VMD Tcl script that draws the C-alpha trace (Angstrom):
set ca {
  {66.42 -32.91 -7.46}
  {70.01 -33.61 -6.48}
  {72.86 -32.91 -8.94}
  {73.64 -36.47 -9.97}
  {76.35 -37.85 -12.22}
  {76.84 -41.36 -13.44}
  {79.94 -43.02 -11.96}
  {80.71 -44.66 -15.19}
  {81.54 -41.11 -16.60}
  {84.26 -40.88 -14.04}
  {86.16 -43.26 -16.16}
  {87.07 -40.34 -18.36}
  {89.22 -39.17 -15.47}
  {91.00 -42.46 -15.07}
  {94.84 -42.52 -15.81}
  {96.13 -43.97 -19.08}
  {96.87 -47.20 -17.09}
  {93.15 -47.89 -16.95}
  {92.91 -47.39 -20.72}
  {95.81 -49.65 -21.14}
  {93.93 -52.34 -19.14}
  {91.01 -52.01 -21.43}
  {93.20 -52.30 -24.50}
  {94.87 -55.45 -23.09}
  {91.60 -57.34 -22.65}
  {90.65 -56.83 -26.14}
  {93.75 -58.54 -27.66}
  {93.46 -61.83 -29.76}
  {93.50 -65.28 -27.92}
  {96.98 -66.06 -29.43}
  {98.53 -63.61 -27.21}
  {96.71 -64.83 -24.07}
  {99.83 -65.69 -22.10}
  {101.61 -62.41 -22.88}
  {98.40 -60.42 -22.29}
  {97.69 -62.20 -19.04}
  {101.26 -61.23 -17.71}
  {100.60 -57.68 -18.82}
  {97.18 -57.54 -17.25}
  {98.55 -58.87 -13.90}
  {101.33 -56.19 -14.04}
  {98.81 -53.45 -14.68}
  {96.38 -54.71 -11.99}
  {99.22 -55.02 -9.55}
  {100.19 -51.39 -10.28}
  {96.68 -50.19 -9.97}
  {96.13 -52.07 -6.68}
  {98.55 -49.62 -5.25}
  {96.69 -46.47 -6.18}
  {96.51 -44.33 -3.09}
  {96.03 -40.88 -1.84}
  {98.55 -40.57 1.10}
  {97.83 -38.78 4.27}
  {98.99 -35.10 3.91}
  {99.77 -34.94 7.63}
  {100.44 -37.64 10.29}
  {98.81 -40.84 9.09}
  {96.30 -41.84 11.79}
  {93.47 -43.49 9.77}
  {92.85 -45.35 6.48}
  {89.99 -46.06 4.06}
  {89.84 -48.85 1.46}
  {87.25 -48.17 -1.31}
  {86.26 -50.83 -3.89}
  {84.91 -50.05 -7.39}
  {81.88 -51.51 -9.15}
  {81.69 -54.06 -11.96}
  {83.93 -53.28 -14.90}
  {85.43 -50.27 -13.30}
  {88.93 -49.56 -11.77}
  {90.28 -48.07 -8.60}
  {91.57 -44.80 -10.14}
  {88.08 -43.88 -11.01}
  {87.09 -43.50 -7.39}
  {90.40 -41.98 -6.55}
  {89.72 -39.13 -9.03}
  {86.10 -38.92 -7.64}
  {87.44 -38.47 -4.02}
  {89.79 -35.88 -5.27}
  {87.18 -34.02 -7.23}
  {85.01 -33.71 -4.13}
  {88.03 -32.72 -2.07}
  {87.47 -35.39 0.57}
  {91.18 -35.87 1.20}
  {91.56 -32.18 1.83}
  {88.97 -32.39 4.56}
  {90.63 -35.42 6.06}
  {94.46 -34.91 5.61}
  {95.23 -37.55 8.30}
  {93.49 -40.31 6.36}
  {95.22 -42.53 3.72}
  {92.93 -43.58 0.88}
  {93.39 -46.88 -0.88}
  {91.71 -47.83 -4.22}
  {92.38 -51.39 -5.29}
  {91.40 -52.87 -8.65}
  {89.64 -56.19 -8.94}
  {91.02 -58.98 -11.11}
  {89.63 -59.66 -14.53}
  {87.06 -62.57 -14.81}
  {84.19 -63.80 -16.85}
  {80.83 -62.35 -15.68}
  {77.67 -64.44 -16.37}
  {75.48 -61.36 -16.18}
  {77.31 -59.94 -19.16}
  {77.24 -63.08 -21.28}
  {80.58 -64.25 -20.01}
  {82.45 -61.17 -20.97}
  {85.74 -60.70 -19.20}
  {85.96 -57.52 -17.03}
  {87.11 -56.37 -13.65}
  {84.90 -57.95 -11.06}
  {85.19 -58.87 -7.45}
  {82.86 -61.96 -7.98}
  {80.65 -63.40 -10.64}
  {77.19 -61.94 -10.89}
  {74.51 -64.35 -12.04}
  {71.60 -61.90 -12.12}
  {70.20 -58.73 -10.66}
  {66.67 -59.88 -10.05}
  {65.48 -60.52 -6.51}
  {65.33 -64.26 -7.08}
  {68.65 -64.55 -8.93}
  {71.06 -67.27 -7.56}
  {74.00 -65.66 -5.76}
  {77.52 -66.78 -6.64}
  {77.96 -68.22 -3.10}
  {81.31 -69.86 -3.85}
  {82.59 -66.78 -5.76}
  {81.57 -64.33 -3.03}
  {83.15 -66.58 -0.28}
  {86.21 -67.08 -2.47}
  {86.55 -63.17 -2.97}
  {86.36 -62.69 0.85}
  {89.00 -65.35 1.30}
  {91.10 -63.79 -1.43}
  {90.66 -60.70 0.67}
  {93.40 -62.23 2.85}
  {95.75 -61.56 0.01}
  {93.75 -58.48 -1.34}
  {91.39 -56.52 0.82}
  {92.14 -58.11 4.23}
  {95.85 -58.03 3.32}
  {95.53 -54.26 2.69}
  {93.75 -53.88 6.07}
  {96.56 -55.90 7.80}
  {99.24 -53.75 6.23}
  {97.62 -50.69 7.66}
  {97.36 -52.36 11.08}
  {101.08 -53.39 10.79}
  {101.92 -49.86 9.93}
  {100.37 -48.82 13.41}
  {96.75 -48.02 12.29}
  {94.31 -49.95 14.65}
  {91.33 -51.65 13.04}
  {88.96 -49.24 14.55}
  {90.53 -46.49 12.52}
  {90.05 -48.23 9.25}
  {86.95 -47.98 6.95}
  {86.15 -50.31 4.11}
  {83.70 -49.19 1.45}
  {82.64 -49.53 -2.14}
  {80.14 -48.92 -4.92}
  {77.82 -51.58 -6.28}
  {79.48 -54.97 -5.99}
  {82.50 -53.30 -4.40}
  {80.08 -52.11 -1.62}
  {78.64 -55.75 -1.41}
  {82.25 -57.06 -0.91}
  {82.95 -54.27 1.62}
  {79.83 -55.15 3.72}
  {80.66 -58.84 3.54}
  {84.28 -58.15 4.62}
  {83.34 -55.85 7.44}
  {80.88 -58.29 8.96}
  {83.19 -61.37 8.43}
  {86.40 -59.73 9.50}
  {88.09 -61.16 12.72}
  {88.13 -57.62 14.19}
  {85.82 -54.55 14.54}
  {86.60 -52.08 11.85}
  {86.07 -48.37 12.04}
  {83.25 -48.45 9.60}
  {81.73 -49.59 6.43}
  {80.36 -47.57 3.45}
  {77.98 -49.22 0.84}
  {76.84 -47.16 -2.12}
  {74.28 -48.45 -4.54}
  {74.86 -51.85 -3.05}
  {73.43 -54.88 -1.18}
  {74.52 -57.45 1.46}
  {75.54 -60.68 -0.28}
  {74.80 -63.96 1.53}
  {72.80 -62.21 4.15}
  {71.62 -65.48 5.66}
  {75.18 -66.34 6.64}
  {75.60 -63.55 9.10}
  {73.21 -63.71 12.13}
  {75.19 -66.43 13.82}
  {78.41 -64.58 13.20}
  {76.97 -61.46 14.58}
  {75.69 -63.14 17.71}
  {79.08 -64.79 18.13}
  {80.77 -61.43 18.05}
  {78.47 -58.88 19.71}
  {80.98 -56.09 19.33}
  {80.30 -56.07 15.69}
  {76.82 -54.38 16.29}
  {78.91 -51.18 17.15}
  {80.16 -51.12 13.62}
  {79.27 -47.82 11.99}
  {77.60 -48.40 8.60}
  {76.57 -46.00 6.01}
  {74.26 -47.30 3.20}
  {73.27 -44.99 0.39}
  {71.02 -45.81 -2.59}
  {69.24 -44.23 -5.59}
  {65.43 -44.43 -5.59}
  {65.50 -44.97 -9.44}
  {68.31 -47.52 -9.52}
  {67.46 -49.89 -12.53}
  {70.32 -52.26 -11.80}
  {70.64 -52.82 -8.06}
  {66.87 -52.01 -7.40}
  {65.89 -50.02 -4.24}
  {64.11 -53.20 -3.07}
  {67.44 -54.93 -2.67}
  {68.74 -52.01 -0.73}
  {65.70 -52.00 1.59}
  {66.09 -55.87 2.15}
  {69.73 -55.16 3.17}
  {68.67 -52.38 5.44}
  {66.08 -54.70 7.03}
  {68.66 -57.35 7.49}
  {71.28 -55.05 9.01}
  {68.73 -53.56 11.42}
  {67.52 -57.05 12.50}
  {71.18 -57.84 13.31}
  {70.93 -55.02 15.96}
  {73.53 -52.60 14.55}
  {73.51 -49.44 16.79}
  {75.24 -47.04 14.38}
  {73.56 -47.64 11.04}
  {72.44 -45.04 8.65}
  {70.33 -45.47 5.38}
  {69.87 -42.68 2.84}
  {67.96 -42.51 -0.35}
  {68.48 -40.08 -3.26}
  {66.71 -39.07 -6.45}
  {69.17 -40.88 -8.80}
  {69.73 -44.07 -10.73}
  {72.79 -46.45 -10.50}
  {75.15 -43.47 -9.80}
  {76.29 -40.95 -7.35}
  {75.40 -37.34 -6.53}
  {76.58 -34.33 -4.58}
  {74.28 -34.96 -1.59}
  {75.41 -38.62 -1.30}
  {79.07 -37.70 -1.49}
  {78.58 -35.04 1.11}
  {77.05 -37.59 3.30}
  {80.03 -39.94 2.72}
  {82.41 -37.09 3.52}
  {80.52 -36.33 6.77}
  {80.55 -40.00 7.70}
  {84.28 -40.28 7.20}
  {84.94 -37.03 9.17}
  {82.79 -38.33 12.07}
  {84.14 -41.97 12.08}
  {87.68 -41.15 11.51}
  {87.93 -37.84 13.35}
  {91.46 -36.65 13.78}
  {90.57 -35.92 17.45}
  {90.06 -39.58 18.31}
}
mol new
graphics top color blue
foreach p $ca { graphics top sphere $p radius 0.5 }
foreach p [lrange $ca 0 end-1] q [lrange $ca 1 end] { graphics top cylinder $p $q radius 0.2 }
display resetview
């Protein structure tokens, strides 16, 4: 069995700013305005968490965290596995989602890219929320992509990826984006609003060349493996030519083998020789 670890444990490695975010969300209602301002300041700071390229910057990767997490968690994970050391020409960007009420968690407020109604196969998707989140990508995720493009990095040298709902947003963004990105990574995730994409794919045939890496735990109790396989079937039906799907003996988490596969994908797609 692979050496697995739960990504929630990575929060222990997060900077004090992440702890400060948690503290702010637990304050009394009477301080709502003051707390909101502080939260926005903290979120704004964390949206800038990056690992800069160590040599000439020729590629970028934007990675989105899962529900209730923060960007610095995955920044620390990438550092722990020394991925930036293997790709010194790549700039890594780890944004943090806004705080919102999540139906799945009884309306509790937490960092979330969109609302989650349920995790069953028949659960109603937050269509408006997901679409809104990708539109907000114009000022969040797609804005980050545009900044990289404006700095001289072509779209085909930019990967978007994420864990759980972060991976869902990454998939949605990569397929709905106005240009062909360098690749997409979806860990323990699924393709939201899958029925909205076939026409878009047909209208932009170059998207079938998008490199996609999908990874999932066989024992995932949250985003079940059936969801992952349905996503896999959908992506294959769209005709993607550079698509990989890997399963691992783990739950809703990550493991050494998966991270090694992620590292190899990044090295191949964003090779410094291209």
